[in-house]
C-alpha positions as CSV (number, residue, x, y, z in Angstrom):
1,X,8.6,-22.6,-1.8
2,X,6.4,-21.9,1.1
3,X,6.7,-25.7,2.3
4,X,10.7,-24.9,2.1
5,X,10.4,-22.3,4.2
6,X,7.8,-23.6,7.0
7,X,9.7,-26.8,6.7
8,X,13.3,-24.4,8.1
9,X,11.2,-22.8,10.7
10,X,10.0,-26.0,11.9
11,X,14.1,-27.6,11.7
12,X,14.9,-24.7,13.5
13,X,13.0,-25.2,16.3
14,X,13.1,-28.6,16.7
15,X,17.0,-28.2,17.0
16,X,16.3,-25.8,20.1
17,X,13.9,-27.9,21.5
18,X,16.1,-31.4,21.2
19,X,13.5,-32.6,19.4
20,X,12.2,-34.2,15.8
21,X,10.6,-31.9,13.3
22,X,7.9,-34.9,13.0
23,X,7.5,-34.2,17.1
24,X,7.2,-30.2,16.4
25,X,4.6,-30.9,13.5
26,X,2.4,-33.1,15.4
27,X,2.1,-29.8,18.1
28,X,1.1,-27.3,15.5
29,X,-2.7,-26.3,16.4
30,X,-3.3,-23.4,13.6
31,X,-1.6,-22.8,10.2
32,X,-2.3,-19.4,8.7
33,X,-0.9,-19.2,5.0
34,X,-0.3,-15.6,3.5
35,X,-0.6,-15.0,-0.3
36,X,-2.2,-12.2,-2.4
37,X,0.0,-13.2,-5.6
38,X,-2.7,-16.0,-6.4
39,X,-5.3,-18.1,-5.3
40,X,-6.5,-22.3,-5.6
41,X,-8.5,-24.5,-4.3
42,X,-7.7,-26.8,-2.4
43,X,-6.1,-23.7,-1.4
44,X,-2.2,-22.8,-0.3
45,X,-3.2,-23.5,3.4
46,X,-4.2,-27.3,2.6
47,X,-1.2,-28.4,0.6
48,X,0.9,-26.8,3.2
49,X,-0.6,-28.8,6.0
50,X,-0.4,-32.0,3.4
51,X,3.1,-31.4,2.4
52,X,4.6,-30.5,6.1
53,X,2.5,-33.6,8.0
54,X,0.6,-31.3,10.3
55,X,-2.1,-32.9,12.1
56,X,-5.4,-33.4,10.1
57,X,-7.0,-31.5,13.1
58,X,-4.9,-28.1,12.5
59,X,-6.9,-25.2,12.3
60,X,-6.5,-23.4,8.6
61,X,-6.9,-19.6,8.0
62,X,-6.0,-18.1,4.2
63,X,-4.7,-14.7,4.4
64,X,-5.4,-13.5,1.1
65,X,-5.1,-10.0,-1.1
66,X,-4.0,-8.0,1.9
67,X,-1.0,-6.5,0.2
68,X,2.7,-6.1,1.5
69,X,1.6,-5.8,5.0
70,X,-0.8,-9.2,4.7
71,X,2.4,-10.8,6.7
72,X,1.6,-8.6,9.8
73,X,-2.1,-9.4,9.9
74,X,-0.9,-12.7,10.3
75,X,1.2,-12.2,13.0
76,X,-1.4,-10.5,14.7
77,X,-3.7,-13.0,14.1
78,X,-1.4,-15.8,15.5
79,X,-0.4,-13.4,18.3
80,X,-4.4,-13.1,19.4
81,X,-4.5,-16.8,18.9
82,X,-1.9,-17.7,21.6
83,X,-3.2,-14.8,23.9
84,X,-6.1,-16.4,23.9
85,X,-5.0,-20.3,23.9
86,X,-1.5,-20.1,25.6
87,X,-1.3,-23.7,24.6
88,X,-1.3,-23.2,20.9
89,X,1.2,-23.2,18.4
90,X,0.9,-21.3,15.2
91,X,2.8,-21.9,11.8
92,X,2.4,-18.5,9.8
93,X,3.4,-19.0,6.3
94,X,3.8,-16.4,3.5
95,X,4.7,-17.0,0.2
96,X,4.5,-14.9,-2.7
97,X,5.3,-15.5,-6.5
98,X,5.1,-12.0,-7.7
99,X,7.0,-13.3,-11.0
100,X,4.1,-14.7,-12.0
101,X,2.1,-11.7,-12.9
102,X,5.1,-9.8,-15.1
103,X,3.3,-8.8,-18.1
104,X,4.8,-7.5,-21.6
105,X,3.7,-4.0,-21.6
106,X,4.9,-0.5,-21.7
107,X,2.7,0.7,-18.6
108,X,4.9,2.5,-16.5
109,X,3.1,0.8,-13.5
110,X,3.8,-2.4,-14.9
111,X,7.5,-1.9,-15.5
112,X,8.0,-0.4,-12.2
113,X,6.5,-3.7,-10.7
114,X,8.2,-6.1,-12.5
115,X,11.7,-4.0,-11.7
116,X,11.1,-4.1,-8.0
117,X,9.1,-7.3,-6.9
118,X,10.3,-10.6,-6.5
119,X,9.6,-13.9,-5.5
120,X,10.0,-15.3,-1.9
121,X,8.7,-17.3,1.9
122,X,9.1,-16.9,5.0
123,X,7.7,-18.6,7.8
124,X,7.6,-18.7,11.5
125,X,6.2,-20.1,15.0
126,X,4.3,-18.4,17.1
127,X,3.5,-19.8,20.7
128,X,4.2,-19.6,24.1
129,X,7.7,-19.6,25.2
130,X,8.8,-22.5,27.6
131,X,10.5,-21.3,30.7
132,X,13.6,-22.7,29.3
133,X,13.4,-20.5,26.2
134,X,14.9,-17.5,25.2
135,X,16.3,-15.7,22.0
136,X,12.7,-14.6,20.8
137,X,11.0,-11.9,19.8
138,X,7.5,-11.2,22.0
139,X,4.8,-9.5,20.2
140,X,3.6,-6.9,21.9
141,X,1.7,-4.2,20.6
142,X,0.2,-4.0,16.9
143,X,-1.2,-0.5,15.7
144,X,-2.9,0.2,11.8
145,X,-4.6,2.9,10.4
146,X,-6.3,4.0,7.3
147,X,-4.4,7.0,5.1
148,X,-7.6,8.7,4.0
149,X,-8.1,9.0,0.0
150,X,-5.6,6.4,-0.8
151,X,-7.3,3.6,-2.3
152,X,-6.5,4.4,-6.1
153,X,-2.8,4.6,-5.3
154,X,-2.1,1.1,-5.3
155,X,-3.7,-1.9,-6.4
156,X,-3.9,-5.3,-8.3
157,X,-6.6,-5.5,-10.8
158,X,-7.9,-8.6,-12.7
159,X,-7.3,-8.2,-16.7
160,X,-7.7,-10.6,-19.6
161,X,-4.5,-12.0,-19.2
162,X,-4.0,-11.9,-15.3
163,X,-3.4,-9.1,-12.3
164,X,-1.9,-5.9,-13.6
165,X,-0.4,-4.0,-10.7
166,X,-1.7,0.1,-10.2
167,X,1.0,1.9,-8.5
168,X,1.1,5.6,-7.9
169,X,4.7,7.5,-7.9
170,X,2.4,8.9,-5.0
171,X,2.9,6.6,-2.2
172,X,5.8,7.4,-1.0
173,X,4.7,11.0,-0.2
174,X,1.7,9.3,1.5
175,X,4.2,6.8,3.5
176,X,6.0,10.5,4.8
177,X,2.7,11.9,5.9
178,X,1.4,8.8,7.6
179,X,4.7,7.5,8.8
180,X,5.2,10.3,11.8
181,X,1.5,10.2,12.9
182,X,1.9,6.3,13.4
183,X,5.3,6.5,15.2
184,X,3.9,8.9,17.6
185,X,0.9,7.0,18.0
186,X,2.6,3.9,19.5
187,X,5.7,5.2,21.0
188,X,5.0,8.5,22.1
189,X,8.1,10.7,22.9
190,X,10.5,7.2,22.8
191,X,11.9,5.6,19.6
192,X,12.6,2.1,18.3
193,X,15.9,0.7,18.9
194,X,15.8,-0.8,15.4
195,X,14.2,-0.5,12.4
196,X,12.4,-2.8,9.8
197,X,10.7,-0.7,7.1
198,X,9.0,-2.6,4.7
199,X,11.5,-2.1,1.6
200,X,8.9,-1.6,-1.1
201,X,11.4,0.5,-3.3
202,X,14.2,3.1,-2.7
203,X,11.7,5.8,-3.1
204,X,10.1,4.4,0.1
205,X,12.5,3.9,2.0
206,X,14.1,7.6,1.2
207,X,10.7,8.9,1.9
208,X,9.9,7.3,5.1
209,X,14.1,8.3,6.3
210,X,13.2,11.4,5.6
211,X,9.6,11.4,7.4
212,X,10.9,9.8,10.6
213,X,14.0,12.0,10.7
214,X,16.2,9.0,11.0
215,X,20.2,8.6,10.7
216,X,21.4,7.5,7.7
217,X,22.7,3.6,9.0
218,X,18.8,3.2,10.3
219,X,17.0,1.5,7.8
220,X,20.7,-0.2,6.5
221,X,18.7,-3.7,7.0
222,X,15.9,-2.6,4.7
223,X,18.0,-1.7,2.1
224,X,20.2,-4.6,2.2
225,X,17.0,-7.0,1.6
226,X,15.8,-4.6,-1.4
227,X,19.2,-4.7,-3.2
228,X,19.7,-8.4,-2.4
229,X,16.1,-10.0,-2.8
230,X,13.8,-7.0,-4.1
231,X,10.6,-6.6,-2.7
232,X,8.9,-9.8,-1.8
233,X,5.8,-8.7,-1.0
234,X,4.1,-10.1,2.5
235,X,6.6,-12.4,2.7
236,X,9.6,-9.8,3.1
237,X,9.3,-8.9,6.7
């Protein structure tokens, strides 16, 4: 699944540059592989590099078990790599197989998790655009904050038969408090022109919309992703 997403990213960029996929793959300097739903050795990073035909010298990093926000950590790491080395071309691949962890149980947390989490993968290339390139996102600033005393609200625990999800119904309430403060820190008096809020669940989107006083259609894209694909953890963004 991750290889398919990555190959799509390489193909799209190769088409824009009028190059072959092999030519683009040969110029990838860094590979960031993101997942919080499993691990193995040799790792996901190695498997992706081999399947995609990346150079044997590609610098591989695995970002694991950082939850639904992990792709943002991957994007931030990619941006920092490129700022340090403008010639770098970073391939970021996020792949999550949440369905591996569905377990027969009557526990509320596990039932909710099985109903909203799904499988998915996504990939993108991060680098310094050429003078003739357009239509790309600029990774400008990143901001992160830990809301105090919330570490017990959502977690993966390894039990005898695999991972078990602990998901508190208080998570939307915490986000409703934390999101406005984060928005004020990042944007001040300005407001974003569009929103990409992680569709962790309907109650989460409702709480964020209420906490930020958003118009009804502001989260239409996030709600559409949740409806059509579910919460794909870190791959969702």
